[in-house]
C-alpha positions as CSV (number, residue, x, y, z in Angstrom):
1,M,18.4,-33.4,93.1
2,S,18.2,-34.7,96.7
3,A,19.5,-33.0,99.8
4,A,22.3,-35.6,99.9
5,Q,23.3,-34.7,96.3
6,I,23.3,-31.0,97.1
7,Q,25.4,-31.7,100.3
8,S,27.8,-33.7,98.2
9,I,28.2,-30.7,95.9
10,L,28.6,-28.4,98.8
11,D,31.2,-30.7,100.5
12,E,33.2,-30.5,97.3
13,F,33.2,-26.7,97.5
14,A,34.3,-26.2,101.1
15,P,32.9,-23.0,102.7
16,A,36.3,-21.8,103.8
17,Q,37.4,-21.6,100.2
18,F,34.1,-20.7,98.4
19,D,31.6,-17.9,98.6
20,Y,27.8,-18.3,98.0
21,W,26.2,-15.5,96.1
22,L,22.4,-15.2,95.8
23,I,21.0,-13.2,92.8
24,V,17.4,-12.2,93.7
25,D,14.8,-10.6,91.3
26,T,13.8,-7.6,93.4
27,V,11.0,-6.8,91.0
28,R,9.3,-10.0,92.2
29,I,10.6,-9.7,95.8
30,P,10.9,-6.0,96.6
31,D,11.9,-6.6,100.3
32,A,14.4,-9.3,99.4
33,F,17.2,-7.9,101.6
34,I,14.9,-7.6,104.6
35,E,13.5,-11.1,104.2
36,L,17.0,-12.6,103.7
37,N,18.4,-10.7,106.6
38,E,15.8,-12.2,109.0
39,V,17.0,-15.8,108.3
40,L,20.5,-15.6,106.9
41,T,23.9,-14.2,107.7
42,I,24.4,-11.6,105.0
43,I,28.1,-10.9,104.5
44,E,27.7,-8.4,101.6
45,S,25.1,-7.1,99.2
46,K,25.0,-4.9,96.1
47,S,22.8,-4.1,93.2
48,L,23.7,-6.2,90.1
49,F,23.1,-3.3,87.7
50,T,25.6,-1.0,89.5
51,N,28.4,0.0,87.1
52,S,26.8,-2.0,84.3
53,E,25.1,-1.1,81.0
54,F,21.8,-1.3,82.9
55,E,22.7,1.2,85.6
56,H,19.9,3.4,84.4
57,L,17.5,0.7,85.6
58,L,19.0,0.6,89.1
59,D,15.5,0.7,90.8
60,Q,14.7,-2.6,89.1
61,S,18.1,-4.2,89.6
62,P,18.4,-7.7,91.0
63,L,20.1,-7.9,94.4
64,M,23.4,-9.7,94.8
65,V,23.8,-11.1,98.3
66,K,26.8,-12.9,99.7
67,I,25.7,-15.3,102.4
68,K,27.4,-17.6,104.9
69,A,28.5,-20.7,103.0
70,D,26.8,-23.7,104.5
71,E,24.0,-26.1,103.8
72,A,21.7,-24.6,106.4
73,A,21.9,-21.2,104.8
74,L,21.2,-22.7,101.4
75,N,18.2,-24.6,102.6
76,A,16.9,-21.5,104.5
77,W,17.1,-19.5,101.2
78,L,15.4,-22.2,99.2
79,Y,12.4,-22.4,101.5
80,L,11.8,-18.7,101.8
81,P,8.4,-17.8,100.1
82,D,9.0,-16.9,96.5
83,F,12.8,-17.2,96.6
84,A,12.9,-20.6,94.9
85,S,11.2,-19.1,91.8
86,S,12.9,-15.6,91.9
87,S,16.5,-16.2,92.7
88,V,19.5,-18.4,92.1
89,A,22.8,-19.1,93.9
90,F,26.3,-19.1,92.5
91,V,29.2,-20.9,94.3
92,V,32.5,-19.3,93.5
93,A,36.1,-19.6,94.8
94,A,36.6,-16.8,97.3
95,Q,39.5,-15.3,95.2
96,D,37.2,-15.0,92.2
97,Q,34.6,-12.8,93.8
98,S,35.3,-9.6,91.7
99,S,35.5,-11.6,88.4
100,L,32.1,-13.2,89.3
101,I,30.5,-9.8,89.8
102,H,31.8,-8.6,86.4
103,H,30.8,-11.9,84.8
104,L,27.2,-11.7,86.1
105,Q,26.9,-8.2,84.8
106,Q,28.1,-9.2,81.4
107,L,25.8,-12.3,81.4
108,L,22.8,-10.0,81.5
109,S,23.3,-9.3,77.8
110,V,24.0,-12.3,75.7
111,N,24.2,-13.0,71.9
112,I,21.9,-15.7,70.7
113,N,21.9,-16.4,66.9
114,G,23.4,-13.0,66.2
115,K,20.8,-11.1,68.3
116,K,21.6,-9.3,71.6
117,M,19.2,-10.4,74.3
118,L,18.5,-9.7,77.9
119,F,19.2,-12.9,79.8
120,R,17.3,-13.2,83.1
121,Y,19.4,-16.0,84.5
122,Y,18.4,-15.1,88.1
123,T,15.0,-16.8,87.9
124,N,14.4,-20.6,88.1
125,V,12.0,-20.6,85.2
126,I,14.8,-20.3,82.7
127,W,16.7,-23.3,84.2
128,Q,13.6,-25.4,84.4
129,Q,13.1,-24.9,80.6
130,T,16.8,-25.2,79.5
131,A,19.1,-27.0,82.0
132,T,18.8,-30.5,80.6
133,Q,19.3,-29.2,77.0
134,L,22.5,-27.1,77.5
135,L,25.7,-27.8,75.6
136,D,28.8,-27.9,77.7
137,E,30.1,-24.7,76.0
138,D,27.0,-22.8,77.3
139,I,27.3,-24.2,80.8
140,Q,30.9,-22.9,80.9
141,T,29.8,-19.5,79.5
142,I,26.9,-19.3,82.0
143,L,29.0,-20.3,85.0
144,G,32.1,-18.1,84.1
145,P,34.3,-18.2,87.2
146,A,31.6,-20.0,89.3
147,S,31.7,-23.7,90.0
148,V,28.0,-24.3,90.5
149,L,24.7,-22.6,89.8
150,I,21.8,-23.6,92.1
151,W,18.1,-22.9,91.8
152,G,14.9,-24.3,93.3
153,D,12.3,-26.3,91.3
154,K,8.6,-26.3,91.8
155,Q,8.9,-28.9,94.7
156,L,11.5,-26.6,96.4
157,Q,14.2,-29.1,95.6
158,A,17.6,-27.7,94.7
159,Q,18.8,-28.2,91.2
160,S,22.2,-27.3,89.8
161,L,24.5,-26.8,86.9
162,T,28.1,-27.8,87.7
163,R,31.3,-27.1,85.9
164,L,32.4,-30.1,83.9
165,S,35.7,-28.7,82.8
166,S,38.2,-25.9,83.5
167,P,36.7,-22.4,83.4
168,I,37.0,-20.6,80.1
169,D,37.9,-16.9,79.6
170,T,35.2,-15.3,77.7
171,N,34.8,-11.8,76.5
172,Q,31.9,-12.8,74.3
173,Y,28.7,-14.1,75.7
174,H,27.3,-16.2,72.9
175,L,24.8,-19.0,73.8
176,I,24.6,-21.7,71.2
177,S,22.5,-24.5,72.6
178,P,19.6,-25.5,70.3
179,I,17.1,-24.5,73.1
180,F,18.4,-20.9,73.0
181,L,18.5,-20.8,69.2
182,A,14.8,-21.6,69.2
183,W,14.2,-18.4,71.1
184,S,15.7,-16.1,68.5
């Protein structure tokens, strides 16, 4: 996806109405907050595992960081060393912030072919392997209240999953795309 395509997506999701949340794998980038704070305007941050079923692993929790919503911030994030491979960004309507946090915590544990599995959606590797093979139902489940999921590829180009239909309410996190079923 080119810079122009990403800008087109971002234009659709105006910064005044949308929040950008980065989810960073702090096992791979232990000083993520410090590194991000040097180049981005951090509005808010929290540990993803706080108040979740994984709270006992808080020391290994991914970091959730709300950043200034603009193209420059997104590009700065993407070009930070290791961040393209160890983090993703969600674009969500400002009023849906609390539902996004709850959704991202629930998304950590998904059901694939009847088996409960840890879903490390916050690294780009999973999206490089699966994005082109996802069914719309799984895209909707993965995005939850978010409109877009963005990650960096090996060439540091932004890639994305975008909502194709209205958000669905889900209490069950079942992934049914054939690529996921092959994992079980």
